[in-house]
N, C-alpha and C positions, 0 to 999 in steps of 0.2 A: 412219483405220482402226484405229489402236491403241486409241483411247478409245471408239469407237462404230462401228457398221456391221459387216457380215459380209464376210469375204473372198469374192472372186468371180474368175471366169476368163473367157477368151474363150469365147463361145457360151452363157454362163450368162444366164438371164433374171433381171432385177433390177427392183425398184420403188424409186424414189428420190424424195425431196422436193428439188426444185431451185429455186434462185433464178434468175429471168430477169434478164439484164444483170449479169454479174459485174464486178468491179473491173478495168476495162480498163487503167487507169493502171498498177497493179501488174503486171498480166499483160504489158503492153508492155515493162516493164523486165525481167521474168522471161523472156519468150519472144520478144520482138521484136514490132514492130507488125503484121507480116503474119500471123503465127500467132495473136497475141492477138485480132486482128479476127475470126477464125473461131470463137472460143470464145463460145458463146451462153448457157450456163447454168453455174451453180456449185452444188455440193452444199450443202444446208443441213444442217450437222452436228447441230444441236440445234433444238428447237422455236422457230421464229421466224415472224413474219408474212411475207406476200407470197411464199409458195412455192406451187409447183404439183407435183402428184404425176405422175411419168412412169414408164412401164413399157416394157421392151423387152429386147433381147438385146445383149450386149456384143460389138461387132465388132472393136474394137482397144483396147488399153490401152498407155499409155506412162508410164513413171516419169519425172518431171521433177526434175532436180537443178540446183543453182545454186552458183556460187562466191560467197562473201561476203568483203568486205574493206572497207578505208577508201575511201570515195568522196568526193572533194572535201574539204571541211572538216567533214564530218559526224563527230560524236564517237563514234558507234556504227558497228559493222560493218553494211554494207548489201549487198543483192544487187548484184553487178557486172554491169552491162548487157552483153548479148552473151555471157554465160558459160554459158548454159543447155545442158544435155546431156539429150537425150531418148533413152530406151531402151525398145524394145518389150518387153513382158513378157506371159507367158501367164496369169499369176495375180497378183492384187493382195491383199496381206494387211497392208500397212502396215509391214512389216519388211524391205523390199528394201534399205534402208540407204544410207549415204553411200558415196562412192567417193573415198577420200582427203580432200581439202579441198573436195569438191563435195558439198553437202548435199541429201538428198531433201526436196523441198518439196511434192510432190503428184503428181497424175496427170492426164493428158489421156485421156479416154475417148470413143470413138466408139460411139454407141448407136443401134441400129436400133429405132425405136419400134414398139410394137404398133400394129395398124391403127387402134385408137380413140385413139391418141396420148396423151391425158392421162386420168387417173382422178380 
């Protein structure tokens, strides 16, 4: 949101270019297997291939935050499995921010699709 896209809120109508089949491996680490399995699309931030345009109303928005630290023998800090914190938000602008050592990494959005579903 900070580099591209317009802020939105609950009840707003949006049109987004979405990738079908997001990175379930990363999502499983970030959200756990059960919640990750329910994620069907990911926003395409920039012009890339294999996207579909969807339009609808935002029903729910959750800010997703993760703790990062040393995991195993990895030299760089990694998301710590099971550390995700989800917070319902009324408005998304990309500046919801971190909560101490828990970093904002994205959003989960429930979208009620328009009746024609894709454009």
